[in-house]
N, C-alpha and C positions, 0 to 999 in steps of 0.2 A: 421569220422568226426563227432563231438558232434551234438546231436539232435537240439540244439539251434541255430546253425550257420545259416541254411537256413532262418529261421524267422528273424534273425538280418539282413541278406542281404536285405529280402524283406522290412522291415522296413526302411533301409537306402534308398532304392529305391523310397519308398513311399515319404520319406522326401525330396529327391532330386528333384522328380518331381513336388512336391507341391511348394518348394521354387522357382523352375526355372520359375514358372508361377506367382509368387507372385507380383513383382514390375511393370512389363511393361505396365499392364493396369490401366487406369485412374479409380478411384472409380466412380460409377455411382449412380444415385439417391438414389436407395434402401440402398447402402453401407452408404452414407452420412446420411441417415435418422437413420441408426444404430448409427453413430457416434455422432449425435446429441442426441439421446435418451441416450446415455452413459454418456453425460456431462449435461444432463437435471437434474434440481434440484431434490432431492429425494422426497421432499414433494409434488412436482408436478407431479411426474412420473405416478400415477395412473391415472390422469386426461389425461395425454398425450396418455397413452396405451389404454385409453377407445375410442380413435379415431384410434390409429395404430392397425390393427387387428391381434395383436400377443401378447402372455402372456410374463412375464418379465424376465425369467431366463437368456435368451441370454444377454439381455442388461445389467443386473446387473454384469454378468461375464465380459462383454465387458467393463463396467466401471471400474472395478478393473484392468483390463488387461491394459487399455491405461493409467491408472495412473503409472503403473510400466514400461511399454515399450514405451510409448510416442504416438504421433498421426500421425506418417508418414503412408503412404499407406501400407508399409510392417508390420509395428507394429499393425495397426488396423485389417489387415487380419491374423496377426499371430495366434490369437486364434483359427480360423477355420483350419488353418494348424495343430495345436496340435491336435484338434478334429479329423481331418480327419485320421491322423497317429495313433491316439488312436483307431479308428474304425478299423483299419486294423489289429492292435494287438488284438482287441476284437474278430474279426472274427476268427482268429487263435485259441484263447482259446475256443471259442464257438463250433466250428467244433471238436475240440479235445474232449470236453465234449459231444457232440453229439454222437460221434462215439467211446467212450471210451473203447468198447469191440472189436474194429476192429483193427487188427494188422497194417493195413494202414492208422490209424487215423491221425497220424502226417503228412504224405505225403499229405493226403487230406486237412488237415488243411492248410499246407503251400500253397497248390495250391489255396485254397479260397482266402488266405490272398494276394496272388499275383494278382488274378483277381481284388481285392479292390484297390490294389496299383496302378493298370494300368487302372483302370476304367475311361473313360473320365467323367462321371457323377460325380463321386467321387472327381476327380481332380478339376472339374469346381466349385463344391461347398465347396471345402476345400480352395480355394484361394478368396473366397468372404466373405466380412465382413456382413454375415447374419447368421441365426441360422441353416441352413441347415446341416451343417456338424456336429453341436452339436446335432441336431436331429438324425442323422444317428448313431453316437457314442452312444447316449443314448439309441437307440433302440436295439443296439448289446450288449452293457454291461448289460442292465436290463434283457435281454433275457438270457444271460450267468448266471446272478444271480438267475434267475428263475430256470434255469437247476440245478444249485447248490443246490437250495432249494429242488427241486423234488427229487434230488439224496442223500439228507441229511438222517442221521440215527436219531433215537430217541433223542440222545445226542445234536445234534445240529440243530435239525428241527427248533425250535422256532427262534433260533438266525439268520439262513440263511433267513427264511421267513421274518422276521422284517428287515432284511438288504435290502432285495429286496424291500420291501415296502418303506423304507426310501430313497433309491436311486432313486426310480421311482417317487417320489412326485416332485423333481426338474425337472425331465424329462417331466412330463405332463404339466408343466409350460414353455415348450421350444417352443411348436407349437401344434395347435389344432389337427393336424394329429397324434400327440403322443397318443391322445385319441384312436384312431383306433388301434395303436399298442398293447396298454395295453388292449384294449377290446378283441383282438385276443388272447393275452396271457391267459386272464381270460376263454375265451372260451376253449382254450385247457386244461387248468387245470380242468375245469368242466367236460370236455370229459374224462379225464383221471379218475376223481372221480366217474363219472357214470360207466365207464367201469369196475372199480375195486370195485364197490358197493357190499357188501355181498348178495350173492344168486341173483346176478344181479337185485336187487331191488333198484330203483333210490332214494326212500324216505329214504333209510339207508345210504346214502353218509355220513352223519354227523358222522357216526362210524368209518370212515377211519382216520387213524392217522395224514393224511395231511390236512383234512377238516378245523379244528379249526385254525391252523397258517396260512393256505392260506386265509381263509375267513378275519382273522384279518387283515392280509397284504392289501388285496383289500379294506377292509373297511377303513384302515388308508388313502389309496389314495383317495377314494371317499370323506372322511371327509375334507381332505386337499384341495380339489378342491371347497368346499362350498364357500370360501370367493371370489373366482373368478367367481362365477355363474352368478352375474349380469352383468360383463363384457361380458360373453359369450352371453347372451341374447342381449346386446347392439350391439355386433359385427354382430349377426345373423339377427337382425331386423333394423339395421341402415339405414338410407336413404342417407347417406353422399356421396354414389357413389363411395367407395373405391374400389368396385369390378366391376365397370362398364366396365373395360378393359377386364375382363375375359369373356370367351364364355360359353354359355349354352350347354347342351348336346344334339346334334341333329341327330347324327349317330355314330354307333360303331366304324367307322373309326377314330373318336377322341380317343376313348380309345386305338385302336391299335397303334396310333401315340405316345400316351404317353408311352406305353411299349417299343416302338422302342427307344425313347429317353432315356428311363431308361437304355438300354444296349448298345446303339451304340454312340449317340452324343447327348447331352442335348440341343444344340442350332440349330440342323439341322431341317429342314423341310422335313421329308420323305415324299415319295409319298405313296399312298393308298397301292400299291403293296409291296413295302419295308416294311410298317407297318404291313401289313398281314403276310409276310413271318417271320418277327421277332416274332411276337405273335404266330404263329403256332409252331415255334421252343421252345418257352416257354411252350405252351401247351404239346408238345412231351416231354419235360424235365420232367414235372410234372407227366405225364403219367408213364414214366419210373421210376419215384421216388417211385410211388404207387406200381407198378406192381413188382419191384424188392425187396420188402419187406426191404427196408433200414429201420434202426432203427430210430425212431422218426420222420418219413416223414411227419406225420401230423403237428408236430411243425414248420417244415420248410415251409410247405405249408400255414398254418394258417398265419404266420407272413410275408410271401411273396405276397400270393395272397388275403389274408383277407382284409388288408388296401385298396387294389385296388378295390375290390368289395363294400367295404363300401363307398369309393370315388364315385364310379359310381351310388350306390344307393342314395346317397345324391345329386349327379347331376340330377339323373332322377326325384327327388323330387322338383327340381327347384334352388338348390344351385349351385352357380357359383364357382366350385372348381377344374376344370379340369386343373391343373397345374402340370407338371412333377415333378417340385422340391419339391412339397408338399409330395411326396412319397419317400423322402430320407431316411426314416426309414424302408421302405419296400424294398428298391432296394438291400441293402446288402444280403437279403435272397434269391433274385433271384440268385445272384452270388453263393451263398451256394449251392443252388439246383444244379446249373451247375456243381460245382466242385464235389459234392458228386455223382451225377450221372456218371460223366466222369471217376472218378477215384477209387471210393469205390468198394470193392468186385471184383476188377480186380487184374490180376496178375501183380507185380511191372513192368515188361518191357511194357506190353501194356498201363497200367495206366500212366506210365511216358510219353510214346511216345503221348499218346491222350492229356495229360495234357500240353506237351510241345506245340503241335499244337494250343490248345486253347490259351495258353499264348501269342504265338507269334500273333496270330490274334488279341488278345487284346492290344498287344503292337502296332500293326499297326493301330487300332483304335485310341489309345491314340496318337501317331504321327500324325496322320491325323487331329485329332480334336484340338491339343494342340502343334503343331510343332512350332518352333520360328518364322517361317514366318506369323504365324497368327497375330502377334502383331507388327512386325516391320512396321514403318512408319505410325503408327495409334496412335496419341499422344491423340486425344480427349480432355477431359476438362484439362487435365494436361497441354498439348501443348498450348491450347488457353489461359489458365491463365498465362503461363509464357510469351507468347506472347504479351498479353496486358500489363503485368507488365514492360516489356522491352520497350515498345514504348509509354505508356501513360505518360501524365504530372501529377504532384501531385494534380492539380485541376480538372482533368477530372473526370466525372462521369461515372460509368459503371452500366449498367441497364440490368438485366437478364429478360427473357421473363416471367418466372414464377417458382415456387419453384422446378420443375423437373429440370430446368436449374441451378437455383441460388445454390443450396446446393452443387453439385459437384464442380461448378466453385468456390464457396466460400471456399470449403475445399482445393483445390489445389492452390488457389491464394497466392502468397507470398506478395502482397500488397492489403489489403482489404479496403483502405481508399475510401470513397465515392462509395461503392459497394452496390447496392440495387437491390430489385425485384419489379417488376410492381405489385402494390397492385391490387388485384381483384375487380371486380365490387360488390356492396353490394349483399350479397345472394349467391354467387357463392364459389365454393370450389377451394382452392389453394393448390397443392401438398406441404405437409409440413407445411402448415401455422401454425398449432398449436405448432409447435416448434420454431416459429420466434417471434422475437419482433417488436413492431411498428416501431422502428427506422430502421429496415432493408426494409421496404416497402415504397416505393415512391408513393405518390398519383399523380392524374393528376396535381393538382396544384403545388406540389413539382417539378414535371418534367418541368413545364413551367417556374419555377424560375431558371432553369438553363441556360436560354437563354444567349448566349455569351461564353458558355463553350462547349468544345468537349464532345461528348457522345459516348461511346462504348456501342454498343448493342450485347446482347449474346443471339442468337437463337439456338434452337436444331433442328436437322433434323433426324426423326425417320427412322428406316429400311424400313418401307413401304412407305416412301416418305412424310408423314405427317410433318408439320412443326409448331413449336411454336416459334412465332417471336414477337418482340417489335414494336409497332406502334408508331411513334414519330410525334408530331405536324409538320406542314410544314415549321416551322422556321429553321429546319436542313436539311441539304442535304448530302446525301451519298458520301463519297470520298474514300472508300476503303472496300473490303470484302475478308475475308480469311476462309477457311475451314479446319477443323481439324476432321479426320474421326476416327472411332471407328471399331473395329473388329466385333462388335455383334449389337451395339445399334444405328446405323446410324452415328451420329458425331455431332458435334457443329460448329456453324458458328459466326464469330465475324465481326461486321459491324461498320466501324467508320464514325461518322456524326460531321460535322462542322456545326457552325452557318452559316445560309443563306449568311450573309453579308461576312463572311470571306471566304466562299467558292467561291463567285463570284468574289472576289478580286483575288484570286488565278488563 
């Protein structure tokens, strides 16, 4: 069998698994925020991104993508699917490059790609219209380019290093945690230079052939980040409350839970014992990675563990960053470590058997987290929007509780006439308000002007039971209430109100 056939099978599997989870779910607030930013006027995009705490690469890519493929849920999420499958291919090439002198390199590379294809974490963010699949793909591909640069000869050295620098620039504009990945790449390169310095004297590293091209590449990246420096400061010091929902670091159990989410189920809430067990297995994996003298074990460790340690350090300093999906760029290297430890330097029968067991376990986790039953009968915003469109009259008003409810309902609504969001009180923060126009927000006075009309109120019900509701003046009376659940984020509630005089007559 040709050596490329297994990876083609893995890529086909990855594509099928991601496409299968693409359409059933409604877009939630964060995804519709991406969609709004993709349609935002380019001249106003910098000011919008000064409030949305993410750099622009993903939104610019999505802007081009939706103009080509449209605005359906599947089309909007399609960019993430492509990035997710590209990350699977990138892991295959990266592991082959890491183990280029190992006879079992192709086998281990296919195994690592299979783990990526089946990873619940990777599937989850490969079917979401956010930047996390692009972040993962960028981390993998820039790391592969870095290995190519490190392995280059004198004839190609500058070309490969400049290519690495050029591709890393849009990567660092994908998400702020990309900075952590690039920092770990730079530390690894510096460590190699120090290790190979003439006569073990660190001040002579500039004599290494790799020094000038590598320093130039990282200098390119640093200079390219300067135009965004003011936005970074704004996002770190802003008092807008955009990170109020994130928790501060209070115990090591929070870190263990994030590690468990990276490898088991990104939406689960693991117990302390489950999180500790998964973290212990990760620790054992990296211990074996070091003691078995696997080539470039330091590279894998730096890119897998480095971003996690940097996140913990930032959280310990007071930053609210303890979110598993922010580590989308580090998670692939955890899978690489597992694949390398499980199959590298083992005889083929043993490696194949152990690899098969781990792939079966990964498939079980994938089925448990992303089985079809997860989404059946849970239409959320899509179901609510279609229900209201079917039962409303053209003059009925629709009022969403806030931006968190409004943007997903607006995206899925086939009839957007008289669709509004309740205007916030002066000085308060409205989710997504910076992307809305005044005509979309209904003031208290405007709501009172609807007397005599039916009003459909759109509420959200959070997973923990918190509710975001519309409070109408007492001139309306509730005549019906319907719930549309979601597999992950609680659900949405539709309440129909009739003018009090009409409801009394009924």
